[in-house]
C-alpha positions as CSV (number, residue, x, y, z in Angstrom):
1,M,-22.1,16.6,-18.5
2,S,-19.0,18.9,-17.9
3,D,-15.9,19.0,-19.8
4,L,-14.1,20.2,-16.7
5,K,-10.7,18.1,-15.9
6,P,-10.2,16.9,-12.1
7,I,-8.0,19.7,-10.3
8,I,-5.4,18.6,-8.2
9,R,-4.2,20.4,-5.4
10,R,-0.6,19.3,-4.0
11,P,-0.2,20.2,-0.9
12,K,3.1,22.1,-1.5
13,A,1.2,24.1,-4.5
14,A,-1.1,24.9,-1.8
15,E,1.6,25.9,0.7
16,D,2.8,28.0,-2.2
17,V,-0.2,29.6,-3.0
18,E,-0.4,30.5,0.6
19,G,2.8,31.5,0.8
20,H,2.3,33.9,-2.0
21,A,-0.7,35.5,-0.8
22,T,1.1,36.1,2.8
23,Y,3.8,38.0,0.8
24,V,1.7,39.9,-1.1
25,A,-0.3,40.8,2.3
26,D,2.6,42.7,3.7
27,G,1.6,45.2,1.4
28,S,-1.9,44.9,1.4
29,I,-4.7,42.8,2.6
30,D,-7.2,43.3,-0.1
31,A,-4.3,42.8,-2.9
32,A,-3.8,39.1,-1.0
33,L,-7.2,38.6,-1.0
34,R,-7.2,39.7,-5.0
35,F,-4.5,37.3,-5.4
36,L,-6.4,34.1,-3.8
37,E,-9.2,35.2,-5.9
38,R,-7.3,35.0,-9.0
39,A,-5.3,32.0,-8.3
40,E,-8.7,30.1,-7.9
41,Q,-10.2,31.6,-11.3
42,T,-7.1,30.6,-13.1
43,I,-6.8,27.6,-11.5
44,K,-10.6,26.7,-12.8
45,G,-10.6,28.3,-15.9
46,L,-7.3,26.0,-16.7
47,A,-9.4,23.0,-15.3
48,L,-12.6,23.9,-17.8
49,F,-10.3,24.8,-20.8
50,P,-6.9,22.7,-20.4
51,S,-5.4,23.7,-24.0
52,S,-5.6,27.3,-22.8
53,G,-2.2,27.5,-20.9
54,A,1.0,27.1,-22.3
55,P,2.6,23.9,-23.0
56,F,5.5,23.8,-20.5
57,P,8.7,22.3,-22.0
58,T,9.8,19.4,-20.0
59,R,12.2,16.4,-20.3
60,I,10.0,14.7,-18.0
61,A,7.8,11.9,-19.3
62,E,5.3,12.5,-16.0
63,L,4.8,16.3,-16.5
64,D,4.3,15.5,-20.4
65,G,1.5,18.0,-21.6
66,L,1.8,19.7,-18.3
67,R,0.5,23.8,-19.1
68,T,1.1,26.5,-17.6
69,K,-0.9,30.4,-17.0
70,L,-0.3,33.6,-15.5
71,V,-2.4,34.7,-12.5
72,K,-4.5,37.4,-13.8
73,D,-3.5,40.7,-12.6
74,F,-0.4,39.1,-10.5
75,P,2.4,38.3,-14.0
76,N,4.7,37.0,-12.0
77,H,3.0,34.2,-10.7
78,V,1.9,31.1,-12.7
79,V,-0.4,28.3,-12.3
80,F,0.9,25.1,-13.7
């Protein structure tokens, strides 16, 4: 049995990833593909190890327990 947490892909988050990949593609298609791969790895890693992300400080009750993790090789991008 897997301890994998469900991955909830909100439409806005999917749009953000696509937008970031498009931006990165302006400089390099290879880098954009690498970004998409690293973002997916980060998402799946958080699903498998949810405590590996940093706690996200918030006063919004619905976001309590939310964690963040930087996308590997893309330190300006974070997954919530």
